[in-house]
A tleap script that builds the chain and sets N, CA, C and O, in Angstrom:
source leaprc.protein.ff14SB
mol = sequence {
  NMET HIE ASP ALA GLU SER ARG ARG ILE SER
  ARG GLN LEU THR ASP PRO GLY THR GLU ARG
  CYS PHE ASP ALA SER ASP VAL MET PRO PRO
  ALA VAL ARG ASP ALA PHE HIE GLU SER VAL
  LEU LEU PHE LEU ASP SER PRO GLU VAL ALA
  PRO ARG LEU LYS SER ILE GLN ALA VAL GLN
  ASP ALA GLU ARG GLY LYS LEU VAL ARG SER
  GLY ARG LEU ALA PRO GLY GLU PRO TRP MET
  ARG GLY ILE CYS SER CLYS
}
set mol.1.N position { 0.843 -1.178 0.000 }
set mol.1.CA position { 0.000 0.000 0.000 }
set mol.1.C position { 0.888 1.241 0.000 }
set mol.1.O position { 1.872 1.298 0.738 }
set mol.2.N position { 0.550 2.226 -0.816 }
set mol.2.CA position { 1.356 3.435 -0.947 }
set mol.2.C position { 0.552 4.652 -0.503 }
set mol.2.O position { 0.259 5.543 -1.301 }
set mol.3.N position { 0.206 4.678 0.758 }
set mol.3.CA position { -0.525 5.822 1.268 }
set mol.3.C position { 0.450 6.980 1.523 }
set mol.3.O position { 1.660 6.818 1.369 }
set mol.4.N position { -0.070 8.125 1.905 }
set mol.4.CA position { 0.745 9.321 2.104 }
set mol.4.C position { 1.833 9.096 3.158 }
set mol.4.O position { 2.961 9.554 2.979 }
set mol.5.N position { 1.520 8.413 4.232 }
set mol.5.CA position { 2.494 8.167 5.299 }
set mol.5.C position { 3.628 7.271 4.810 }
set mol.5.O position { 4.792 7.521 5.122 }
set mol.6.N position { 3.306 6.252 4.060 }
set mol.6.CA position { 4.338 5.370 3.499 }
set mol.6.C position { 5.257 6.138 2.560 }
set mol.6.O position { 6.470 5.932 2.572 }
set mol.7.N position { 4.692 7.013 1.753 }
set mol.7.CA position { 5.516 7.824 0.833 }
set mol.7.C position { 6.426 8.769 1.615 }
set mol.7.O position { 7.587 8.954 1.250 }
set mol.8.N position { 5.904 9.368 2.690 }
set mol.8.CA position { 6.707 10.276 3.500 }
set mol.8.C position { 7.877 9.522 4.134 }
set mol.8.O position { 9.007 10.011 4.117 }
set mol.9.N position { 7.624 8.358 4.683 }
set mol.9.CA position { 8.675 7.557 5.296 }
set mol.9.C position { 9.707 7.144 4.254 }
set mol.9.O position { 10.910 7.199 4.512 }
set mol.10.N position { 9.250 6.740 3.101 }
set mol.10.CA position { 10.153 6.349 2.022 }
set mol.10.C position { 11.064 7.513 1.628 }
set mol.10.O position { 12.265 7.326 1.436 }
set mol.11.N position { 10.494 8.706 1.509 }
set mol.11.CA position { 11.290 9.893 1.173 }
set mol.11.C position { 12.349 10.151 2.237 }
set mol.11.O position { 13.502 10.434 1.910 }
set mol.12.N position { 11.965 10.056 3.513 }
set mol.12.CA position { 12.915 10.302 4.594 }
set mol.12.C position { 14.076 9.309 4.579 }
set mol.12.O position { 15.207 9.668 4.905 }
set mol.13.N position { 13.799 8.086 4.206 }
set mol.13.CA position { 14.838 7.062 4.216 }
set mol.13.C position { 15.707 7.064 2.966 }
set mol.13.O position { 16.840 6.584 3.006 }
set mol.14.N position { 15.199 7.592 1.858 }
set mol.14.CA position { 15.956 7.515 0.606 }
set mol.14.C position { 16.473 8.852 0.093 }
set mol.14.O position { 17.373 8.863 -0.747 }
set mol.15.N position { 15.950 9.966 0.557 }
set mol.15.CA position { 16.389 11.279 0.084 }
set mol.15.C position { 17.783 11.577 0.620 }
set mol.15.O position { 17.963 11.650 1.836 }
set mol.16.N position { 18.783 11.753 -0.258 }
set mol.16.CA position { 20.144 11.999 0.216 }
set mol.16.C position { 20.278 13.315 0.986 }
set mol.16.O position { 21.238 13.480 1.738 }
set mol.17.N position { 19.363 14.234 0.824 }
set mol.17.CA position { 19.429 15.511 1.528 }
set mol.17.C position { 18.800 15.492 2.903 }
set mol.17.O position { 18.867 16.485 3.626 }
set mol.18.N position { 18.188 14.381 3.278 }
set mol.18.CA position { 17.519 14.272 4.570 }
set mol.18.C position { 18.502 13.790 5.627 }
set mol.18.O position { 19.169 12.772 5.444 }
set mol.19.N position { 18.592 14.526 6.740 }
set mol.19.CA position { 19.429 14.081 7.844 }
set mol.19.C position { 18.682 13.009 8.618 }
set mol.19.O position { 17.487 13.137 8.884 }
set mol.20.N position { 19.399 11.951 8.976 }
set mol.20.CA position { 18.771 10.855 9.700 }
set mol.20.C position { 19.520 10.582 10.997 }
set mol.20.O position { 20.743 10.709 11.063 }
set mol.21.N position { 18.785 10.214 12.003 }
set mol.21.CA position { 19.359 9.827 13.287 }
set mol.21.C position { 18.782 8.464 13.641 }
set mol.21.O position { 17.619 8.355 14.031 }
set mol.22.N position { 19.598 7.428 13.503 }
set mol.22.CA position { 19.118 6.076 13.771 }
set mol.22.C position { 19.347 5.649 15.215 }
set mol.22.O position { 18.541 4.908 15.778 }
set mol.23.N position { 20.439 6.112 15.817 }
set mol.23.CA position { 20.681 5.819 17.226 }
set mol.23.C position { 21.597 6.894 17.805 }
set mol.23.O position { 22.054 7.782 17.086 }
set mol.24.N position { 21.859 6.811 19.085 }
set mol.24.CA position { 22.630 7.845 19.774 }
set mol.24.C position { 24.045 7.985 19.207 }
set mol.24.O position { 24.638 9.059 19.300 }
set mol.25.N position { 24.586 6.931 18.629 }
set mol.25.CA position { 25.951 7.027 18.106 }
set mol.25.C position { 26.060 8.010 16.939 }
set mol.25.O position { 27.160 8.443 16.595 }
set mol.26.N position { 24.926 8.363 16.329 }
set mol.26.CA position { 24.953 9.333 15.230 }
set mol.26.C position { 25.376 10.722 15.693 }
set mol.26.O position { 25.807 11.533 14.873 }
set mol.27.N position { 25.266 11.012 16.969 }
set mol.27.CA position { 25.622 12.329 17.489 }
set mol.27.C position { 26.957 12.299 18.237 }
set mol.27.O position { 27.454 13.347 18.648 }
set mol.28.N position { 27.534 11.130 18.416 }
set mol.28.CA position { 28.775 11.000 19.180 }
set mol.28.C position { 29.986 11.362 18.323 }
set mol.28.O position { 30.013 11.092 17.122 }
set mol.29.N position { 30.988 11.978 18.957 }
set mol.29.CA position { 32.259 12.175 18.250 }
set mol.29.C position { 32.814 10.797 17.861 }
set mol.29.O position { 32.516 9.806 18.528 }
set mol.30.N position { 33.612 10.725 16.796 }
set mol.30.CA position { 34.093 9.429 16.312 }
set mol.30.C position { 34.734 8.537 17.382 }
set mol.30.O position { 34.463 7.337 17.410 }
set mol.31.N position { 35.568 9.086 18.253 }
set mol.31.CA position { 36.229 8.257 19.268 }
set mol.31.C position { 35.216 7.668 20.253 }
set mol.31.O position { 35.347 6.516 20.667 }
set mol.32.N position { 34.221 8.451 20.621 }
set mol.32.CA position { 33.196 7.971 21.550 }
set mol.32.C position { 32.314 6.936 20.854 }
set mol.32.O position { 31.966 5.908 21.435 }
set mol.33.N position { 31.957 7.224 19.599 }
set mol.33.CA position { 31.147 6.272 18.827 }
set mol.33.C position { 31.868 4.934 18.697 }
set mol.33.O position { 31.260 3.876 18.857 }
set mol.34.N position { 33.161 4.988 18.408 }
set mol.34.CA position { 33.929 3.749 18.253 }
set mol.34.C position { 34.007 2.974 19.576 }
set mol.34.O position { 33.906 1.747 19.584 }
set mol.35.N position { 34.186 3.691 20.691 }
set mol.35.CA position { 34.214 3.032 22.004 }
set mol.35.C position { 32.858 2.403 22.309 }
set mol.35.O position { 32.781 1.309 22.868 }
set mol.36.N position { 31.798 3.102 21.937 }
set mol.36.CA position { 30.440 2.574 22.136 }
set mol.36.C position { 30.238 1.288 21.339 }
set mol.36.O position { 29.772 0.283 21.876 }
set mol.37.N position { 30.591 1.326 20.063 }
set mol.37.CA position { 30.416 0.139 19.217 }
set mol.37.C position { 31.265 -1.037 19.714 }
set mol.37.O position { 30.808 -2.180 19.732 }
set mol.38.N position { 32.500 -0.741 20.115 }
set mol.38.CA position { 33.364 -1.804 20.634 }
set mol.38.C position { 32.765 -2.398 21.907 }
set mol.38.O position { 32.778 -3.615 22.096 }
set mol.39.N position { 32.242 -1.540 22.777 }
set mol.39.CA position { 31.642 -2.029 24.023 }
set mol.39.C position { 30.417 -2.890 23.761 }
set mol.39.O position { 30.178 -3.865 24.473 }
set mol.40.N position { 29.646 -2.536 22.752 }
set mol.40.CA position { 28.479 -3.359 22.406 }
set mol.40.C position { 28.935 -4.755 21.999 }
set mol.40.O position { 28.355 -5.753 22.427 }
set mol.41.N position { 29.969 -4.821 21.177 }
set mol.41.CA position { 30.474 -6.127 20.738 }
set mol.41.C position { 31.060 -6.920 21.901 }
set mol.41.O position { 30.849 -8.128 22.006 }
set mol.42.N position { 31.799 -6.235 22.775 }
set mol.42.CA position { 32.360 -6.919 23.940 }
set mol.42.C position { 31.260 -7.400 24.875 }
set mol.42.O position { 31.379 -8.467 25.478 }
set mol.43.N position { 30.196 -6.625 24.998 }
set mol.43.CA position { 29.072 -7.006 25.846 }
set mol.43.C position { 28.438 -8.312 25.366 }
set mol.43.O position { 27.999 -9.130 26.175 }
set mol.44.N position { 28.394 -8.499 24.064 }
set mol.44.CA position { 27.810 -9.731 23.522 }
set mol.44.C position { 28.599 -10.951 23.959 }
set mol.44.O position { 28.040 -12.034 24.134 }
set mol.45.N position { 29.904 -10.773 24.134 }
set mol.45.CA position { 30.757 -11.878 24.574 }
set mol.45.C position { 30.711 -12.049 26.086 }
set mol.45.O position { 30.748 -13.172 26.589 }
set mol.46.N position { 30.630 -10.939 26.808 }
set mol.46.CA position { 30.636 -10.972 28.276 }
set mol.46.C position { 29.706 -9.871 28.774 }
set mol.46.O position { 30.113 -8.712 28.859 }
set mol.47.N position { 28.456 -10.220 29.106 }
set mol.47.CA position { 27.441 -9.208 29.421 }
set mol.47.C position { 27.612 -8.542 30.791 }
set mol.47.O position { 26.779 -8.697 31.685 }
set mol.48.N position { 28.697 -7.807 30.928 }
set mol.48.CA position { 28.928 -7.010 32.123 }
set mol.48.C position { 28.795 -5.547 31.723 }
set mol.48.O position { 29.529 -5.075 30.854 }
set mol.49.N position { 27.883 -4.835 32.337 }
set mol.49.CA position { 27.588 -3.461 31.923 }
set mol.49.C position { 28.572 -2.443 32.501 }
set mol.49.O position { 29.066 -1.583 31.771 }
set mol.50.N position { 28.859 -2.526 33.783 }
set mol.50.CA position { 29.661 -1.502 34.455 }
set mol.50.C position { 31.011 -1.240 33.778 }
set mol.50.O position { 31.343 -0.077 33.545 }
set mol.51.N position { 31.803 -2.269 33.451 }
set mol.51.CA position { 33.089 -1.984 32.811 }
set mol.51.C position { 32.927 -1.338 31.439 }
set mol.51.O position { 33.750 -0.518 31.033 }
set mol.52.N position { 31.884 -1.702 30.738 }
set mol.52.CA position { 31.652 -1.125 29.413 }
set mol.52.C position { 31.313 0.369 29.529 }
set mol.52.O position { 31.824 1.201 28.780 }
set mol.53.N position { 30.443 0.675 30.487 }
set mol.53.CA position { 30.060 2.074 30.677 }
set mol.53.C position { 31.240 2.920 31.130 }
set mol.53.O position { 31.396 4.059 30.689 }
set mol.54.N position { 32.075 2.369 32.010 }
set mol.54.CA position { 33.265 3.101 32.467 }
set mol.54.C position { 34.210 3.376 31.313 }
set mol.54.O position { 34.788 4.459 31.224 }
set mol.55.N position { 34.368 2.414 30.441 }
set mol.55.CA position { 35.244 2.569 29.285 }
set mol.55.C position { 34.737 3.667 28.346 }
set mol.55.O position { 35.506 4.522 27.908 }
set mol.56.N position { 33.462 3.636 28.049 }
set mol.56.CA position { 32.866 4.662 27.176 }
set mol.56.C position { 32.974 6.030 27.838 }
set mol.56.O position { 33.310 7.011 27.175 }
set mol.57.N position { 32.693 6.108 29.145 }
set mol.57.CA position { 32.751 7.379 29.853 }
set mol.57.C position { 34.168 7.949 29.842 }
set mol.57.O position { 34.344 9.159 29.696 }
set mol.58.N position { 35.177 7.095 29.993 }
set mol.58.CA position { 36.564 7.559 29.975 }
set mol.58.C position { 36.911 8.186 28.626 }
set mol.58.O position { 37.559 9.232 28.577 }
set mol.59.N position { 36.488 7.560 27.542 }
set mol.59.CA position { 36.745 8.115 26.211 }
set mol.59.C position { 35.983 9.425 26.042 }
set mol.59.O position { 36.525 10.401 25.522 }
set mol.60.N position { 34.739 9.445 26.477 }
set mol.60.CA position { 33.931 10.660 26.358 }
set mol.60.C position { 34.567 11.807 27.142 }
set mol.60.O position { 34.653 12.924 26.633 }
set mol.61.N position { 35.009 11.551 28.363 }
set mol.61.CA position { 35.646 12.587 29.176 }
set mol.61.C position { 36.920 13.104 28.512 }
set mol.61.O position { 37.186 14.306 28.518 }
set mol.62.N position { 37.702 12.195 27.943 }
set mol.62.CA position { 38.939 12.592 27.267 }
set mol.62.C position { 38.642 13.468 26.049 }
set mol.62.O position { 39.314 14.476 25.830 }
set mol.63.N position { 37.648 13.089 25.266 }
set mol.63.CA position { 37.296 13.868 24.075 }
set mol.63.C position { 36.763 15.250 24.458 }
set mol.63.O position { 37.117 16.251 23.833 }
set mol.64.N position { 35.922 15.300 25.473 }
set mol.64.CA position { 35.386 16.581 25.934 }
set mol.64.C position { 36.520 17.460 26.473 }
set mol.64.O position { 36.562 18.662 26.209 }
set mol.65.N position { 37.434 16.851 27.229 }
set mol.65.CA position { 38.578 17.594 27.759 }
set mol.65.C position { 39.423 18.216 26.661 }
set mol.65.O position { 39.907 19.338 26.811 }
set mol.66.N position { 39.606 17.501 25.561 }
set mol.66.CA position { 40.365 18.048 24.428 }
set mol.66.C position { 39.706 19.316 23.896 }
set mol.66.O position { 40.386 20.297 23.592 }
set mol.67.N position { 38.388 19.291 23.785 }
set mol.67.CA position { 37.661 20.454 23.278 }
set mol.67.C position { 37.756 21.638 24.233 }
set mol.67.O position { 37.924 22.778 23.800 }
set mol.68.N position { 37.650 21.372 25.526 }
set mol.68.CA position { 37.737 22.444 26.520 }
set mol.68.C position { 39.148 23.039 26.511 }
set mol.68.O position { 39.303 24.261 26.500 }
set mol.69.N position { 40.173 22.189 26.516 }
set mol.69.CA position { 41.559 22.681 26.520 }
set mol.69.C position { 41.893 23.474 25.267 }
set mol.69.O position { 42.706 24.397 25.314 }
set mol.70.N position { 41.272 23.119 24.148 }
set mol.70.CA position { 41.551 23.835 22.899 }
set mol.70.C position { 40.783 25.154 22.814 }
set mol.70.O position { 41.027 25.953 21.910 }
set mol.71.N position { 39.864 25.387 23.744 }
set mol.71.CA position { 39.072 26.615 23.731 }
set mol.71.C position { 37.862 26.543 22.811 }
set mol.71.O position { 37.144 27.531 22.658 }
set mol.72.N position { 37.629 25.398 22.202 }
set mol.72.CA position { 36.479 25.261 21.300 }
set mol.72.C position { 35.185 24.965 22.044 }
set mol.72.O position { 34.108 24.955 21.450 }
set mol.73.N position { 35.297 24.721 23.357 }
set mol.73.CA position { 34.128 24.418 24.176 }
set mol.73.C position { 34.355 24.992 25.566 }
set mol.73.O position { 35.410 24.795 26.169 }
set mol.74.N position { 33.355 25.702 26.063 }
set mol.74.CA position { 33.448 26.244 27.421 }
set mol.74.C position { 33.115 25.148 28.428 }
set mol.74.O position { 32.280 24.287 28.149 }
set mol.75.N position { 33.759 25.169 29.596 }
set mol.75.CA position { 33.411 24.183 30.623 }
set mol.75.C position { 31.914 24.246 30.934 }
set mol.75.O position { 31.353 25.332 31.078 }
set mol.76.N position { 31.282 23.102 31.033 }
set mol.76.CA position { 29.858 23.039 31.330 }
set mol.76.C position { 28.947 23.192 30.127 }
set mol.76.O position { 27.742 22.963 30.234 }
set mol.77.N position { 29.501 23.577 28.977 }
set mol.77.CA position { 28.691 23.743 27.763 }
set mol.77.C position { 28.361 22.368 27.176 }
set mol.77.O position { 29.228 21.495 27.121 }
set mol.78.N position { 27.110 22.168 26.735 }
set mol.78.CA position { 26.783 20.897 26.068 }
set mol.78.C position { 27.671 20.726 24.830 }
set mol.78.O position { 27.963 21.693 24.127 }
set mol.79.N position { 28.087 19.509 24.581 }
set mol.79.CA position { 29.034 19.355 23.482 }
set mol.79.C position { 28.664 18.329 22.436 }
set mol.79.O position { 29.139 18.434 21.306 }
set mol.80.N position { 27.862 17.365 22.740 }
set mol.80.CA position { 27.473 16.398 21.714 }
set mol.80.C position { 26.135 16.826 21.143 }
set mol.80.O position { 25.073 16.402 21.601 }
set mol.81.N position { 26.215 17.665 20.144 }
set mol.81.CA position { 24.996 18.167 19.512 }
set mol.81.C position { 24.928 17.636 18.086 }
set mol.81.O position { 25.952 17.353 17.465 }
set mol.82.N position { 23.757 17.512 17.597 }
set mol.82.CA position { 23.564 17.049 16.239 }
set mol.82.C position { 22.109 16.814 15.976 }
set mol.82.O position { 21.254 17.262 16.741 }
set mol.83.N position { 21.815 16.121 14.911 }
set mol.83.CA position { 20.427 15.929 14.532 }
set mol.83.C position { 19.663 15.118 15.562 }
set mol.83.O position { 18.442 15.246 15.660 }
set mol.84.N position { 20.350 14.287 16.331 }
set mol.84.CA position { 19.663 13.480 17.343 }
set mol.84.C position { 19.275 14.313 18.558 }
set mol.84.O position { 18.385 13.929 19.317 }
set mol.85.N position { 19.933 15.440 18.742 }
set mol.85.CA position { 19.687 16.236 19.952 }
set mol.85.C position { 18.722 17.379 19.717 }
set mol.85.O position { 18.541 18.225 20.593 }
set mol.86.N position { 18.098 17.420 18.547 }
set mol.86.CA position { 17.141 18.489 18.255 }
set mol.86.C position { 15.850 18.249 18.960 }
set mol.86.O position { 14.921 19.046 18.834 }
savepdb mol mol.pdb
quit
């Protein structure tokens, strides 16, 4: 069935000019996104949450610290912004 809603969804998924946010990793800086993806894979092998979260948080803190030290981000300012955070 090709009703109006189906056409709208199809356009959103296929239009190259449409920004898409499929999960939270779409808004993460590359290093944080990579740590997140690695932790997901490691979790599948050993389902322990706390070490995975600590690992991701350490990378996130390091990336945020780089931005603050470079002057590109003020302390306390939100920093992971993107289409997912609208």
